[in-house]
Structures are given as structure tokens and as C-alpha cells.
C-alpha positions as CSV (number, residue, x, y, z in Angstrom):
1,M,11.4,-46.6,-49.7
2,P,12.1,-50.2,-49.1
3,E,13.8,-51.3,-46.1
4,R,17.5,-50.6,-45.8
5,D,18.7,-54.1,-45.2
6,H,21.3,-54.5,-47.5
7,I,25.0,-53.7,-47.4
8,I,26.8,-53.1,-50.9
9,V,30.1,-54.0,-51.9
10,V,31.4,-51.8,-54.6
11,C,34.4,-51.8,-57.0
12,T,34.8,-51.2,-60.8
13,A,33.7,-54.5,-62.6
14,N,32.3,-56.5,-59.9
15,I,34.3,-59.2,-60.9
16,C,37.3,-59.3,-58.4
17,R,37.2,-57.0,-55.1
18,S,33.7,-56.5,-54.5
19,P,32.6,-60.2,-54.9
20,M,35.3,-61.1,-52.5
21,G,34.5,-58.6,-50.2
22,E,30.5,-59.6,-50.5
23,R,31.3,-63.5,-49.7
24,L,33.8,-62.3,-46.9
25,L,31.2,-60.0,-45.3
26,A,28.6,-62.3,-45.6
27,H,30.4,-65.1,-44.0
28,A,31.1,-63.0,-41.2
29,L,27.7,-61.6,-40.5
30,A,26.3,-65.2,-40.6
31,A,27.9,-65.8,-37.3
32,E,26.4,-62.7,-35.6
33,D,23.3,-62.8,-33.4
34,A,20.2,-61.3,-35.1
35,P,19.7,-58.8,-36.6
36,L,23.1,-58.7,-38.2
37,N,22.8,-62.1,-39.5
38,Q,19.7,-61.3,-41.3
39,L,21.5,-58.4,-43.2
40,K,21.9,-59.2,-47.1
41,V,25.1,-58.6,-48.8
42,A,25.6,-57.9,-52.4
43,S,28.2,-56.3,-54.6
44,A,28.2,-54.4,-57.9
45,G,30.3,-52.7,-60.0
46,I,30.4,-48.6,-60.9
47,S,31.2,-49.7,-64.8
48,A,30.1,-53.5,-64.6
49,Y,28.7,-56.0,-67.7
50,D,25.6,-57.5,-65.9
51,G,26.0,-61.6,-65.8
52,D,29.8,-61.5,-65.9
53,P,31.5,-64.4,-63.6
54,A,33.9,-63.5,-61.1
55,S,37.8,-63.7,-62.0
56,Q,39.5,-67.1,-61.6
57,N,42.0,-65.8,-59.2
58,S,39.2,-64.1,-57.1
59,V,37.5,-67.9,-57.0
60,K,40.9,-69.6,-56.1
61,A,41.6,-66.8,-53.4
62,L,38.3,-67.6,-51.7
63,K,38.3,-71.1,-52.2
64,S,41.5,-71.3,-50.2
65,V,39.7,-69.8,-47.1
66,G,36.7,-72.3,-47.8
67,L,34.3,-69.8,-49.5
68,D,32.4,-70.5,-53.0
69,L,32.3,-67.6,-55.6
70,Q,31.6,-69.6,-58.4
71,D,27.9,-68.4,-58.8
72,H,28.7,-64.9,-58.7
73,S,27.1,-62.9,-61.7
74,S,28.2,-59.0,-61.9
75,Q,25.7,-56.3,-62.0
76,Q,26.1,-52.6,-62.4
77,I,25.4,-50.6,-59.5
78,S,22.3,-49.0,-59.6
79,Q,19.7,-46.7,-57.6
80,E,17.4,-49.5,-56.9
81,L,20.4,-51.3,-55.0
82,L,21.4,-47.8,-53.3
83,D,17.7,-47.4,-52.0
84,K,18.1,-51.0,-50.3
85,A,21.2,-50.3,-48.7
86,F,21.9,-49.5,-45.2
87,A,25.6,-49.1,-45.9
88,V,27.7,-49.4,-49.0
89,F,31.5,-50.0,-49.2
90,C,33.7,-49.1,-51.7
91,M,37.0,-50.1,-52.6
92,T,38.6,-46.8,-53.5
93,Q,37.7,-43.0,-53.5
94,T,37.0,-42.7,-56.9
95,H,34.2,-45.7,-56.4
96,R,32.7,-43.3,-53.8
97,A,33.1,-40.2,-55.7
98,L,31.2,-41.6,-58.9
99,I,28.4,-43.0,-56.7
100,E,28.0,-39.5,-55.0
101,V,28.1,-37.7,-58.3
102,H,25.9,-40.3,-60.2
103,F,23.2,-41.0,-57.9
104,E,20.3,-38.6,-56.8
105,H,19.8,-40.9,-53.3
106,V,22.6,-42.2,-51.5
107,P,22.8,-43.9,-48.2
108,K,23.9,-42.2,-45.2
109,H,26.8,-44.8,-44.6
110,L,29.0,-44.5,-47.8
111,Y,32.7,-45.7,-46.8
112,L,35.6,-47.6,-47.9
113,F,35.8,-51.0,-47.4
114,R,38.5,-50.2,-45.0
115,E,37.8,-46.5,-43.7
116,L,36.6,-47.5,-40.7
117,M,40.1,-49.4,-39.2
118,P,42.6,-47.5,-37.0
119,K,43.6,-44.5,-39.0
120,D,47.1,-45.8,-39.6
121,A,45.6,-48.2,-41.8
122,S,45.8,-47.7,-45.6
123,I,41.9,-47.3,-46.7
124,E,42.0,-48.2,-50.5
125,I,42.0,-51.8,-51.9
126,P,44.0,-51.6,-55.5
127,D,42.8,-53.9,-58.1
128,P,44.3,-56.8,-58.9
129,Y,42.7,-57.4,-62.1
130,G,45.0,-59.4,-64.6
131,R,47.5,-60.3,-62.0
132,N,49.0,-63.3,-60.0
133,L,47.1,-65.3,-57.4
134,P,49.6,-63.8,-54.9
135,E,48.0,-60.4,-55.8
136,Y,44.4,-61.9,-55.3
137,E,45.5,-63.1,-52.2
138,L,46.8,-59.7,-50.8
139,C,43.5,-58.2,-51.7
140,R,41.6,-61.0,-49.9
141,D,43.7,-60.3,-46.8
142,S,43.5,-56.6,-46.6
143,M,39.7,-57.1,-46.6
144,V,39.8,-60.0,-44.1
145,E,42.0,-57.4,-42.1
146,A,38.6,-54.8,-42.4
147,I,36.1,-57.3,-41.4
148,P,36.2,-56.9,-37.6
149,S,35.6,-53.0,-38.0
150,L,32.8,-53.4,-40.4
151,L,31.1,-55.8,-37.8
152,Q,32.1,-53.5,-34.9
153,F,30.1,-50.5,-37.1
154,L,27.3,-52.6,-37.9
155,R,26.9,-53.6,-34.3
156,E,26.9,-50.1,-33.2
157,Q,24.8,-48.3,-36.0
158,Y,22.5,-50.9,-37.5
159,P,18.8,-49.7,-36.9
160,P,17.5,-52.0,-34.8
161,Y,20.3,-51.5,-32.4
162,Y,18.7,-47.9,-31.6
163,N,15.9,-49.8,-29.9
164,S,17.7,-51.9,-27.4
């Protein structure tokens, strides 16, 4: 079994939500101390085609906060990706359920991207696909709001911290 040093962000087609979540989380982790800043962040889709670019509004929504998504290439979620994952963060309950049903080995840490936030927060992130740029910006902002809770979870749970 490979070392579980990846965080996987999952949505439907891996062209809108999960690529934005991947880049936002990777950016936040880069500012952390080791070992968190060494985690690899990837994204995938439940029903993705391999090689599709990120949607133009996803690219624009991240560009406006200084992050580049132009080089994104979609990929299908796979057992190989799950086997590398310390944690998987999905956009909806359906994404999580499909992973649980279709894969034999699922990481212990399988959550929704917003699930670790305070209990009064909405935990699902709706799909902005085909909508206007402000909808993508709302989607991005709902992920940005969740990042502190994800970082806190990783600080507490990522295996090297058990030894400190």
C-alpha cells in the first residue's frame, strides 16, 4: 500500500468545483509547516472524462484571487487515487455515497468539503456548471470558508502529528 500523502477533492466531472477546491486547499497547505505543506492535493470526478480543462468560469473565479487553473486536466476517481489518499473531500453526499458503493478500499477520512465546519453551516456545495461567474464565485467562497476547518482537521489528524 502506498504512503497516504494525498488529499483528493471530488465532484462530478472534475471541471468546476473539485479543481477549484484542489487549488484553494493546495494554496492553503503551502503556507503550513511541515509535514502539512508536503501533502499532495489532487482532484477527480465521479463521472469525469480524462483530460478535460477546467470550465472557463472556474478559471476566472480562481484568477480573481490569484490562483491559476489553466493547466487543469480532469480525471476519473480511481482505486489508485483512493489508495494514496489520507483524506477525500467531496462536494455532496451523493459523491461520498458513490465512492463508498463503487470502491472496495476507501480512506478512513471521507468527508464533505464543508462537513468539518461548525454544525450550523450548510455542508453541500452546489454545482455551478453552466451558470454565470457570480455563481462560480459563490462556490469558490463557500470552499474558502471551509479551508480553516480542513486545515485544523489535518493538523490534528495527519499521521506525523501522532508522533509529536
